[in-house]
Each structure stands twice: as structure tokens, then as C-alpha cells.
CHARMM internal coordinates of N, CA and C (Angstrom, degrees):
IC EDIT
DIST 1 N 1 CA 1.4487
DIST 1 CA 1 C 1.5229
ANGL 1 N 1 CA 1 C 108.13
DIST 1 C 2 N 1.3013
ANGL 1 CA 1 C 2 N 115.54
DIHE 1 N 1 CA 1 C 2 N 141.25
DIST 2 N 2 CA 1.4634
ANGL 1 C 2 N 2 CA 120.97
DIHE 1 CA 1 C 2 N 2 CA -175.42
DIST 2 CA 2 C 1.5308
ANGL 2 N 2 CA 2 C 112.39
DIHE 1 C 2 N 2 CA 2 C -78.74
DIST 2 C 3 N 1.3275
ANGL 2 CA 2 C 3 N 117.73
DIHE 2 N 2 CA 2 C 3 N -17.71
DIST 3 N 3 CA 1.4581
ANGL 2 C 3 N 3 CA 120.40
DIHE 2 CA 2 C 3 N 3 CA 178.75
DIST 3 CA 3 C 1.5244
ANGL 3 N 3 CA 3 C 109.53
DIHE 2 C 3 N 3 CA 3 C -130.50
DIST 3 C 4 N 1.3237
ANGL 3 CA 3 C 4 N 116.14
DIHE 3 N 3 CA 3 C 4 N 169.81
DIST 4 N 4 CA 1.4639
ANGL 3 C 4 N 4 CA 120.65
DIHE 3 CA 3 C 4 N 4 CA -175.36
DIST 4 CA 4 C 1.5304
ANGL 4 N 4 CA 4 C 111.66
DIHE 3 C 4 N 4 CA 4 C -70.26
DIST 4 C 5 N 1.3152
ANGL 4 CA 4 C 5 N 114.89
DIHE 4 N 4 CA 4 C 5 N 162.42
DIST 5 N 5 CA 1.4658
ANGL 4 C 5 N 5 CA 119.88
DIHE 4 CA 4 C 5 N 5 CA 177.89
DIST 5 CA 5 C 1.5240
ANGL 5 N 5 CA 5 C 110.33
DIHE 4 C 5 N 5 CA 5 C -62.20
DIST 5 C 6 N 1.3366
ANGL 5 CA 5 C 6 N 116.83
DIHE 5 N 5 CA 5 C 6 N -37.17
DIST 6 N 6 CA 1.4687
ANGL 5 C 6 N 6 CA 120.69
DIHE 5 CA 5 C 6 N 6 CA 178.26
DIST 6 CA 6 C 1.5312
ANGL 6 N 6 CA 6 C 110.79
DIHE 5 C 6 N 6 CA 6 C -62.01
DIST 6 C 7 N 1.3283
ANGL 6 CA 6 C 7 N 117.23
DIHE 6 N 6 CA 6 C 7 N -41.69
DIST 7 N 7 CA 1.4719
ANGL 6 C 7 N 7 CA 121.50
DIHE 6 CA 6 C 7 N 7 CA 177.35
DIST 7 CA 7 C 1.5204
ANGL 7 N 7 CA 7 C 110.36
DIHE 6 C 7 N 7 CA 7 C -64.10
DIST 7 C 8 N 1.3336
ANGL 7 CA 7 C 8 N 116.90
DIHE 7 N 7 CA 7 C 8 N -42.89
DIST 8 N 8 CA 1.4658
ANGL 7 C 8 N 8 CA 121.08
DIHE 7 CA 7 C 8 N 8 CA 177.72
DIST 8 CA 8 C 1.5205
ANGL 8 N 8 CA 8 C 110.49
DIHE 7 C 8 N 8 CA 8 C -58.60
DIST 8 C 9 N 1.3312
ANGL 8 CA 8 C 9 N 117.16
DIHE 8 N 8 CA 8 C 9 N -48.33
DIST 9 N 9 CA 1.4662
ANGL 8 C 9 N 9 CA 121.08
DIHE 8 CA 8 C 9 N 9 CA -178.77
DIST 9 CA 9 C 1.5241
ANGL 9 N 9 CA 9 C 111.39
DIHE 8 C 9 N 9 CA 9 C -63.99
DIST 9 C 10 N 1.3218
ANGL 9 CA 9 C 10 N 117.23
DIHE 9 N 9 CA 9 C 10 N -35.41
DIST 10 N 10 CA 1.4605
ANGL 9 C 10 N 10 CA 121.34
DIHE 9 CA 9 C 10 N 10 CA 177.28
DIST 10 CA 10 C 1.5289
ANGL 10 N 10 CA 10 C 110.79
DIHE 9 C 10 N 10 CA 10 C -65.31
DIST 10 C 11 N 1.3111
ANGL 10 CA 10 C 11 N 116.51
DIHE 10 N 10 CA 10 C 11 N -46.50
DIST 11 N 11 CA 1.4750
ANGL 10 C 11 N 11 CA 120.66
DIHE 10 CA 10 C 11 N 11 CA 179.42
DIST 11 CA 11 C 1.5238
ANGL 11 N 11 CA 11 C 110.31
DIHE 10 C 11 N 11 CA 11 C -62.75
DIST 11 C 12 N 1.3216
ANGL 11 CA 11 C 12 N 116.64
DIHE 11 N 11 CA 11 C 12 N -43.43
DIST 12 N 12 CA 1.4547
ANGL 11 C 12 N 12 CA 121.18
DIHE 11 CA 11 C 12 N 12 CA 179.72
DIST 12 CA 12 C 1.5273
ANGL 12 N 12 CA 12 C 111.02
DIHE 11 C 12 N 12 CA 12 C -62.09
DIST 12 C 13 N 1.3224
ANGL 12 CA 12 C 13 N 117.16
DIHE 12 N 12 CA 12 C 13 N -42.87
DIST 13 N 13 CA 1.4645
ANGL 12 C 13 N 13 CA 121.09
DIHE 12 CA 12 C 13 N 13 CA 178.88
DIST 13 CA 13 C 1.5276
ANGL 13 N 13 CA 13 C 111.43
DIHE 12 C 13 N 13 CA 13 C -62.35
DIST 13 C 14 N 1.3310
ANGL 13 CA 13 C 14 N 117.27
DIHE 13 N 13 CA 13 C 14 N -40.68
DIST 14 N 14 CA 1.4681
ANGL 13 C 14 N 14 CA 121.12
DIHE 13 CA 13 C 14 N 14 CA 178.81
DIST 14 CA 14 C 1.5215
ANGL 14 N 14 CA 14 C 111.14
DIHE 13 C 14 N 14 CA 14 C -63.32
DIST 14 C 15 N 1.3287
ANGL 14 CA 14 C 15 N 116.25
DIHE 14 N 14 CA 14 C 15 N -42.56
DIST 15 N 15 CA 1.4675
ANGL 14 C 15 N 15 CA 120.32
DIHE 14 CA 14 C 15 N 15 CA 179.83
DIST 15 CA 15 C 1.5325
ANGL 15 N 15 CA 15 C 109.84
DIHE 14 C 15 N 15 CA 15 C -65.92
DIST 15 C 16 N 1.3213
ANGL 15 CA 15 C 16 N 117.00
DIHE 15 N 15 CA 15 C 16 N -44.27
DIST 16 N 16 CA 1.4723
ANGL 15 C 16 N 16 CA 120.61
DIHE 15 CA 15 C 16 N 16 CA 179.70
DIST 16 CA 16 C 1.5276
ANGL 16 N 16 CA 16 C 111.13
DIHE 15 C 16 N 16 CA 16 C -63.15
DIST 16 C 17 N 1.3341
ANGL 16 CA 16 C 17 N 117.15
DIHE 16 N 16 CA 16 C 17 N -39.81
DIST 17 N 17 CA 1.4621
ANGL 16 C 17 N 17 CA 120.60
DIHE 16 CA 16 C 17 N 17 CA 178.65
DIST 17 CA 17 C 1.5217
ANGL 17 N 17 CA 17 C 110.36
DIHE 16 C 17 N 17 CA 17 C -63.41
DIST 17 C 18 N 1.3225
ANGL 17 CA 17 C 18 N 116.70
DIHE 17 N 17 CA 17 C 18 N -45.55
DIST 18 N 18 CA 1.4581
ANGL 17 C 18 N 18 CA 120.93
DIHE 17 CA 17 C 18 N 18 CA 179.14
DIST 18 CA 18 C 1.5290
ANGL 18 N 18 CA 18 C 111.16
DIHE 17 C 18 N 18 CA 18 C -62.50
DIST 18 C 19 N 1.3235
ANGL 18 CA 18 C 19 N 115.84
DIHE 18 N 18 CA 18 C 19 N -41.95
DIST 19 N 19 CA 1.4669
ANGL 18 C 19 N 19 CA 119.73
DIHE 18 CA 18 C 19 N 19 CA 177.90
DIST 19 CA 19 C 1.5269
ANGL 19 N 19 CA 19 C 110.93
DIHE 18 C 19 N 19 CA 19 C -62.21
DIST 19 C 20 N 1.3256
ANGL 19 CA 19 C 20 N 116.94
DIHE 19 N 19 CA 19 C 20 N -42.29
DIST 20 N 20 CA 1.4603
ANGL 19 C 20 N 20 CA 121.39
DIHE 19 CA 19 C 20 N 20 CA 179.82
DIST 20 CA 20 C 1.5243
ANGL 20 N 20 CA 20 C 111.18
DIHE 19 C 20 N 20 CA 20 C -62.60
DIST 20 C 21 N 1.3315
ANGL 20 CA 20 C 21 N 116.69
DIHE 20 N 20 CA 20 C 21 N -41.25
DIST 21 N 21 CA 1.4660
ANGL 20 C 21 N 21 CA 121.26
DIHE 20 CA 20 C 21 N 21 CA 179.57
DIST 21 CA 21 C 1.5235
ANGL 21 N 21 CA 21 C 111.55
DIHE 20 C 21 N 21 CA 21 C -64.05
DIST 21 C 22 N 1.3303
ANGL 21 CA 21 C 22 N 116.20
DIHE 21 N 21 CA 21 C 22 N -27.17
DIST 22 N 22 CA 1.4708
ANGL 21 C 22 N 22 CA 120.97
DIHE 21 CA 21 C 22 N 22 CA -178.40
DIST 22 CA 22 C 1.5265
ANGL 22 N 22 CA 22 C 112.28
DIHE 21 C 22 N 22 CA 22 C -101.88
DIST 22 C 23 N 1.3494
ANGL 22 CA 22 C 23 N 116.36
DIHE 22 N 22 CA 22 C 23 N 9.32
DIST 23 N 23 CA 1.4753
ANGL 22 C 23 N 23 CA 122.76
DIHE 22 CA 22 C 23 N 23 CA -179.56
DIST 23 CA 23 C 1.5278
ANGL 23 N 23 CA 23 C 111.84
DIHE 22 C 23 N 23 CA 23 C 55.91
DIST 23 C 24 N 1.3144
ANGL 23 CA 23 C 24 N 116.10
DIHE 23 N 23 CA 23 C 24 N 40.64
DIST 24 N 24 CA 1.4596
ANGL 23 C 24 N 24 CA 121.30
DIHE 23 CA 23 C 24 N 24 CA 178.51
DIST 24 CA 24 C 1.5292
ANGL 24 N 24 CA 24 C 108.98
DIHE 23 C 24 N 24 CA 24 C -96.69
DIST 24 C 25 N 1.3285
ANGL 24 CA 24 C 25 N 116.56
DIHE 24 N 24 CA 24 C 25 N 133.37
DIST 25 N 25 CA 1.4560
ANGL 24 C 25 N 25 CA 121.40
DIHE 24 CA 24 C 25 N 25 CA 178.97
DIST 25 CA 25 C 1.5183
ANGL 25 N 25 CA 25 C 113.16
DIHE 24 C 25 N 25 CA 25 C -98.95
DIST 25 C 26 N 1.3247
ANGL 25 CA 25 C 26 N 115.72
DIHE 25 N 25 CA 25 C 26 N -21.43
DIST 26 N 26 CA 1.4547
ANGL 25 C 26 N 26 CA 119.91
DIHE 25 CA 25 C 26 N 26 CA -176.22
DIST 26 CA 26 C 1.5220
ANGL 26 N 26 CA 26 C 109.64
DIHE 25 C 26 N 26 CA 26 C -142.37
DIST 26 C 27 N 1.3155
ANGL 26 CA 26 C 27 N 114.93
DIHE 26 N 26 CA 26 C 27 N 148.14
DIST 27 N 27 CA 1.4640
ANGL 26 C 27 N 27 CA 121.07
DIHE 26 CA 26 C 27 N 27 CA 177.35
DIST 27 CA 27 C 1.5249
ANGL 27 N 27 CA 27 C 107.23
DIHE 26 C 27 N 27 CA 27 C -132.39
DIST 27 C 28 N 1.3041
ANGL 27 CA 27 C 28 N 116.35
DIHE 27 N 27 CA 27 C 28 N 124.42
DIST 28 N 28 CA 1.4609
ANGL 27 C 28 N 28 CA 121.58
DIHE 27 CA 27 C 28 N 28 CA 178.24
DIST 28 CA 28 C 1.5205
ANGL 28 N 28 CA 28 C 107.50
DIHE 27 C 28 N 28 CA 28 C -112.76
DIST 28 C 29 N 1.3181
ANGL 28 CA 28 C 29 N 115.12
DIHE 28 N 28 CA 28 C 29 N 117.45
DIST 29 N 29 CA 1.4603
ANGL 28 C 29 N 29 CA 120.55
DIHE 28 CA 28 C 29 N 29 CA 179.69
DIST 29 CA 29 C 1.5218
ANGL 29 N 29 CA 29 C 109.26
DIHE 28 C 29 N 29 CA 29 C -98.83
DIST 29 C 30 N 1.3281
ANGL 29 CA 29 C 30 N 116.20
DIHE 29 N 29 CA 29 C 30 N 127.28
DIST 30 N 30 CA 1.4590
ANGL 29 C 30 N 30 CA 120.23
DIHE 29 CA 29 C 30 N 30 CA 178.39
DIST 30 CA 30 C 1.5191
ANGL 30 N 30 CA 30 C 112.56
DIHE 29 C 30 N 30 CA 30 C -121.26
DIST 30 C 31 N 1.3210
ANGL 30 CA 30 C 31 N 116.51
DIHE 30 N 30 CA 30 C 31 N -16.77
DIST 31 N 31 CA 1.4614
ANGL 30 C 31 N 31 CA 120.46
DIHE 30 CA 30 C 31 N 31 CA 179.66
DIST 31 CA 31 C 1.5295
ANGL 31 N 31 CA 31 C 108.83
DIHE 30 C 31 N 31 CA 31 C -87.69
DIST 31 C 32 N 1.3181
ANGL 31 CA 31 C 32 N 118.25
DIHE 31 N 31 CA 31 C 32 N 125.85
DIST 32 N 32 CA 1.4691
ANGL 31 C 32 N 32 CA 120.34
DIHE 31 CA 31 C 32 N 32 CA -178.84
DIST 32 CA 32 C 1.5287
ANGL 32 N 32 CA 32 C 114.36
DIHE 31 C 32 N 32 CA 32 C -55.94
DIST 32 C 33 N 1.3264
ANGL 32 CA 32 C 33 N 118.40
DIHE 32 N 32 CA 32 C 33 N -32.71
DIST 33 N 33 CA 1.4649
ANGL 32 C 33 N 33 CA 119.45
DIHE 32 CA 32 C 33 N 33 CA 179.34
DIST 33 CA 33 C 1.5259
ANGL 33 N 33 CA 33 C 111.36
DIHE 32 C 33 N 33 CA 33 C -67.69
DIST 33 C 34 N 1.3344
ANGL 33 CA 33 C 34 N 117.21
DIHE 33 N 33 CA 33 C 34 N -35.58
DIST 34 N 34 CA 1.4598
ANGL 33 C 34 N 34 CA 120.43
DIHE 33 CA 33 C 34 N 34 CA 176.43
DIST 34 CA 34 C 1.5250
ANGL 34 N 34 CA 34 C 111.03
DIHE 33 C 34 N 34 CA 34 C -69.86
DIST 34 C 35 N 1.3249
ANGL 34 CA 34 C 35 N 117.19
DIHE 34 N 34 CA 34 C 35 N -40.94
DIST 35 N 35 CA 1.4634
ANGL 34 C 35 N 35 CA 120.77
DIHE 34 CA 34 C 35 N 35 CA 177.51
DIST 35 CA 35 C 1.5211
ANGL 35 N 35 CA 35 C 110.07
DIHE 34 C 35 N 35 CA 35 C -62.47
DIST 35 C 36 N 1.3297
ANGL 35 CA 35 C 36 N 116.07
DIHE 35 N 35 CA 35 C 36 N -39.62
DIST 36 N 36 CA 1.4527
ANGL 35 C 36 N 36 CA 120.18
DIHE 35 CA 35 C 36 N 36 CA 179.93
DIST 36 CA 36 C 1.5212
ANGL 36 N 36 CA 36 C 111.06
DIHE 35 C 36 N 36 CA 36 C -66.16
DIST 36 C 37 N 1.3074
ANGL 36 CA 36 C 37 N 118.01
DIHE 36 N 36 CA 36 C 37 N -42.12
DIST 37 N 37 CA 1.4660
ANGL 36 C 37 N 37 CA 121.23
DIHE 36 CA 36 C 37 N 37 CA 179.47
DIST 37 CA 37 C 1.5214
ANGL 37 N 37 CA 37 C 110.67
DIHE 36 C 37 N 37 CA 37 C -59.58
DIST 37 C 38 N 1.3266
ANGL 37 CA 37 C 38 N 116.80
DIHE 37 N 37 CA 37 C 38 N -46.06
DIST 38 N 38 CA 1.4617
ANGL 37 C 38 N 38 CA 120.19
DIHE 37 CA 37 C 38 N 38 CA -173.30
DIST 38 CA 38 C 1.5204
ANGL 38 N 38 CA 38 C 112.77
DIHE 37 C 38 N 38 CA 38 C -79.67
DIST 38 C 39 N 1.3159
ANGL 38 CA 38 C 39 N 118.04
DIHE 38 N 38 CA 38 C 39 N -38.23
DIST 39 N 39 CA 1.4644
ANGL 38 C 39 N 39 CA 119.58
DIHE 38 CA 38 C 39 N 39 CA -170.97
DIST 39 CA 39 C 1.5296
ANGL 39 N 39 CA 39 C 114.37
DIHE 38 C 39 N 39 CA 39 C -117.36
DIST 39 C 40 N 1.3314
ANGL 39 CA 39 C 40 N 116.55
DIHE 39 N 39 CA 39 C 40 N -17.57
DIST 40 N 40 CA 1.4576
ANGL 39 C 40 N 40 CA 119.54
DIHE 39 CA 39 C 40 N 40 CA -175.02
DIST 40 CA 40 C 1.5200
ANGL 40 N 40 CA 40 C 112.26
DIHE 39 C 40 N 40 CA 40 C 85.77
DIST 40 C 41 N 1.3313
ANGL 40 CA 40 C 41 N 116.92
DIHE 40 N 40 CA 40 C 41 N -0.73
DIST 41 N 41 CA 1.4701
ANGL 40 C 41 N 41 CA 121.11
DIHE 40 CA 40 C 41 N 41 CA 179.47
DIST 41 CA 41 C 1.5203
ANGL 41 N 41 CA 41 C 109.71
DIHE 40 C 41 N 41 CA 41 C -71.85
DIST 41 C 42 N 1.3261
ANGL 41 CA 41 C 42 N 115.75
DIHE 41 N 41 CA 41 C 42 N 129.77
DIST 42 N 42 CA 1.4558
ANGL 41 C 42 N 42 CA 121.70
DIHE 41 CA 41 C 42 N 42 CA 178.88
DIST 42 CA 42 C 1.5213
ANGL 42 N 42 CA 42 C 109.05
DIHE 41 C 42 N 42 CA 42 C -101.74
DIST 42 C 43 N 1.3159
ANGL 42 CA 42 C 43 N 116.75
DIHE 42 N 42 CA 42 C 43 N 96.58
DIST 43 N 43 CA 1.4593
ANGL 42 C 43 N 43 CA 121.13
DIHE 42 CA 42 C 43 N 43 CA -177.16
DIST 43 CA 43 C 1.5095
ANGL 43 N 43 CA 43 C 113.95
DIHE 42 C 43 N 43 CA 43 C -96.83
DIST 43 C 44 N 1.3156
ANGL 43 CA 43 C 44 N 117.51
DIHE 43 N 43 CA 43 C 44 N 19.47
DIST 44 N 44 CA 1.4633
ANGL 43 C 44 N 44 CA 120.48
DIHE 43 CA 43 C 44 N 44 CA -177.17
DIST 44 CA 44 C 1.5253
ANGL 44 N 44 CA 44 C 112.01
DIHE 43 C 44 N 44 CA 44 C -79.77
DIST 44 C 45 N 1.3130
ANGL 44 CA 44 C 45 N 117.55
DIHE 44 N 44 CA 44 C 45 N -13.71
DIST 45 N 45 CA 1.4698
ANGL 44 C 45 N 45 CA 118.52
DIHE 44 CA 44 C 45 N 45 CA -175.20
DIST 45 CA 45 C 1.5042
ANGL 45 N 45 CA 45 C 113.14
DIHE 44 C 45 N 45 CA 45 C -76.21
END
COOR INIT
IC SEED 1 N 1 CA 1 C
IC BUILD
């Protein structure tokens, strides 16, 4: 992972909070930059 576990958990919490505020139950990420932000996965290859 490109960032620390604490950073990952912080990013995940922010996304979950935003989803909750918008009454969203599911989030589907298709853009590699969004996947990279949330998980650190580099899907550009």
C-alpha cells in the first residue's frame, strides 16, 4: 500500500460519512484515480 493503514482508514471513514449523508448504500468506483485514492491500488498498468 502506498500510504499508511491509518491514512487508509481515514480516507475510508470520510467516504463512508459522505455516503451516509447522501443516503448511499453502495459505491462503484470505475475511474483508476478514484480507486487509487481510496485503496492505493494502481490500475493504470
